[in-house]
C-alpha positions as CSV (number, residue, x, y, z in Angstrom):
1,Y,-26.3,-12.8,-18.8
2,S,-23.0,-11.1,-18.2
3,P,-19.8,-13.3,-16.3
4,Y,-20.6,-10.6,-13.8
5,S,-24.1,-12.1,-13.0
6,Y,-22.3,-15.0,-11.8
7,L,-20.2,-13.4,-9.1
8,H,-22.9,-14.0,-6.8
9,N,-21.9,-17.8,-7.2
10,Y,-19.1,-17.4,-5.1
11,Y,-17.6,-16.7,-1.3
12,D,-15.3,-18.0,0.9
13,P,-16.4,-18.0,4.0
14,S,-13.3,-17.9,6.1
15,M,-13.5,-14.3,6.5
16,R,-16.6,-12.3,7.6
17,T,-16.4,-9.6,4.0
18,P,-19.6,-8.4,2.1
19,Y,-21.5,-10.0,-0.9
20,T,-20.8,-10.0,-3.4
21,Q,-17.0,-11.0,-3.4
22,L,-15.4,-10.2,-6.2
23,T,-12.4,-13.0,-6.1
24,V,-8.2,-12.2,-7.7
25,S,-5.7,-13.4,-8.1
26,T,-2.5,-11.3,-7.9
27,S,-0.1,-14.0,-8.3
28,R,0.3,-17.7,-10.1
29,G,2.8,-19.9,-7.8
30,C,4.6,-19.4,-4.5
31,P,8.6,-18.9,-4.3
32,F,8.4,-20.9,-1.1
33,K,9.1,-24.9,-1.0
34,C,7.3,-26.5,1.8
35,T,8.3,-30.2,1.5
36,Y,4.3,-30.8,2.7
37,C,3.0,-29.3,-0.3
38,Q,1.9,-30.0,-3.3
39,W,1.9,-27.0,-5.5
40,P,5.4,-26.8,-6.8
41,N,4.8,-29.9,-8.4
42,V,1.7,-30.2,-10.1
43,I,1.1,-26.0,-10.4
44,N,3.4,-23.8,-12.5
45,N,6.4,-25.8,-12.2
46,G,7.2,-24.6,-8.8
47,Q,7.3,-21.1,-10.5
48,Y,6.4,-18.2,-8.7
49,R,5.1,-14.5,-11.2
50,S,3.0,-11.8,-9.4
51,R,0.4,-8.7,-11.4
52,S,1.8,-5.5,-11.4
53,A,-0.2,-2.9,-8.8
54,A,-1.4,-1.3,-11.0
55,N,-2.9,-4.0,-13.5
56,V,-4.4,-5.7,-10.7
57,L,-6.1,-2.7,-9.4
58,D,-7.2,-1.5,-12.9
59,E,-9.3,-5.1,-13.1
60,I,-10.9,-4.2,-9.6
61,M,-11.7,-0.6,-10.6
62,E,-13.5,-2.2,-14.1
63,V,-15.5,-4.7,-11.9
64,K,-16.8,-1.8,-9.2
65,N,-17.7,0.8,-12.4
66,T,-19.6,-1.9,-14.0
67,L,-21.4,-3.8,-10.5
68,G,-21.3,0.2,-9.5
69,G,-22.7,-0.4,-5.8
70,N,-23.6,-4.0,-6.6
71,L,-19.7,-4.9,-5.2
72,G,-19.4,-5.4,-1.5
73,S,-15.7,-6.6,-1.2
74,I,-12.9,-8.3,-2.6
75,F,-10.8,-12.0,-2.1
76,F,-7.1,-11.9,-2.9
77,D,-7.3,-15.8,-3.1
78,D,-3.5,-16.3,-3.9
79,D,-1.0,-18.8,-2.4
80,T,0.6,-15.7,-0.7
81,W,-0.4,-12.4,-1.4
82,N,2.0,-10.7,1.1
83,L,5.2,-10.5,-1.2
84,G,7.1,-7.7,-2.7
85,K,7.2,-4.8,-0.3
86,R,7.3,-1.9,-3.3
87,R,4.1,-3.8,-5.1
88,I,2.1,-4.1,-1.7
89,E,2.5,-0.8,-0.9
90,E,1.0,0.6,-4.1
91,L,-1.7,-2.1,-3.8
92,C,-2.9,-1.2,0.2
93,N,-2.6,2.8,-1.0
94,G,-4.9,1.8,-4.3
95,L,-7.4,-0.2,-2.4
96,K,-8.4,2.5,-0.1
97,D,-8.9,5.0,-2.7
98,I,-11.3,1.8,-3.6
99,G,-12.9,1.9,-0.7
100,L,-14.2,-1.9,-0.3
101,P,-13.6,-4.2,2.4
102,W,-10.8,-6.8,1.1
103,T,-9.2,-9.7,2.6
104,M,-6.0,-12.1,1.5
105,M,-4.1,-15.4,1.9
106,G,-0.5,-14.0,3.1
107,R,2.4,-15.5,5.2
108,I,3.8,-13.9,8.1
109,D,7.0,-14.1,7.6
110,T,7.5,-12.0,4.7
111,S,6.7,-9.0,6.0
112,K,10.0,-6.7,6.0
113,P,11.3,-5.3,9.5
114,E,10.0,-1.7,7.9
115,L,6.7,-3.1,8.3
116,Y,6.4,-4.6,11.7
117,T,8.9,-6.2,14.3
118,T,11.4,-9.5,13.6
119,D,9.7,-12.1,14.4
120,A,6.9,-13.6,13.8
121,Y,4.9,-13.6,17.3
122,N,5.6,-10.1,17.4
123,N,5.0,-9.7,14.1
124,L,1.3,-11.0,14.8
125,N,1.0,-8.9,18.2
126,Y,1.8,-6.2,16.1
127,I,-0.9,-6.1,14.0
128,V,-3.8,-7.4,16.1
129,T,-3.0,-4.5,19.0
130,N,-2.8,-1.9,16.5
131,F,-5.1,-2.0,14.0
132,K,-9.2,-1.5,15.2
133,N,-12.1,-2.8,13.7
134,M,-10.5,-6.5,12.4
135,E,-10.8,-9.5,11.1
136,F,-8.0,-12.0,11.6
137,H,-8.0,-15.7,10.8
138,F,-4.4,-17.7,11.3
139,T,-3.6,-21.1,10.1
140,T,-1.1,-22.7,12.0
141,M,0.0,-26.6,11.0
142,K,0.9,-29.5,13.5
143,N,2.1,-33.0,13.4
144,L,5.0,-31.6,11.0
145,P,8.7,-33.7,10.9
146,G,10.9,-32.7,13.8
147,E,7.9,-30.8,16.1
148,K,9.0,-30.6,19.8
149,P,5.6,-32.1,21.6
150,G,3.6,-29.6,23.0
151,S,4.9,-26.9,20.1
152,W,0.8,-27.3,18.5
153,Q,-0.4,-26.9,22.8
154,K,1.7,-23.9,22.7
155,D,0.9,-22.7,19.1
156,Q,-3.3,-22.8,20.6
157,E,-2.1,-21.0,24.4
158,I,0.0,-17.8,21.8
159,L,-3.3,-17.7,19.5
160,K,-6.1,-17.5,22.3
161,E,-3.5,-15.0,23.8
162,L,-3.8,-13.2,20.6
163,Q,-7.5,-13.5,20.3
164,T,-7.7,-11.5,24.0
165,L,-4.7,-8.7,22.4
166,G,-7.2,-7.9,19.5
167,A,-11.0,-8.0,21.3
168,K,-9.4,-4.8,23.2
169,N,-9.0,-3.1,19.7
170,N,-12.6,-5.0,18.5
171,N,-10.8,-7.1,16.4
172,T,-12.2,-10.4,15.8
173,V,-9.1,-13.5,15.8
174,H,-10.5,-17.0,15.1
175,W,-8.0,-20.3,14.1
176,Q,-7.5,-23.5,12.6
177,I,-4.9,-25.7,13.5
178,S,-4.3,-28.1,11.1
179,D,-2.5,-31.4,10.6
180,C,0.2,-32.2,8.3
181,I,-0.7,-35.3,6.2
182,P,2.2,-35.6,2.8
183,F,0.5,-36.0,0.1
184,P,2.0,-38.9,-2.7
185,G,4.5,-36.8,-4.8
186,T,5.3,-34.2,-2.6
187,E,9.1,-34.2,-0.8
188,L,7.4,-34.9,2.4
189,W,5.7,-38.5,1.3
190,E,8.8,-39.3,-0.7
191,E,11.1,-38.5,3.1
192,L,8.8,-40.5,5.0
């Protein structure tokens, strides 16, 4: 058996991209030190490092050339994929040439003003109204320390509005609102 024969065993269903889905990591760790997150304490000693766009694109092309038409999509499984403006621009340009659907895990607040407008809502509004035939999955969190009453309900209203706006461009918008749960070993656990 070739390592490629096992690719069909792995699929992230959060976005409905075609099978066979290639999972790629372009970075390790996360530069953000969110108090509720366990990664800074248990992975990579809280350090962040990324691979070059050329290295990532070479890996994808090697798999695509090996599998031919059997590779259906790419899933970037980084903690935060969209970091480093130049690196992301190079990746996006290379992905256009590769020509496969892809999805990623990212943060809306890492976008630079040159790419979007200045705040998170405007960023979200921009991407669901200026792109067509795309799928978006948004994740937010409720019950964070210091959260004001009704704020997550307001998030839900905003997400419903974005869903309606996105539908006008044949975009699918779905989301999850997760509870903030302090894990032992995190800064938030100690704080609470």
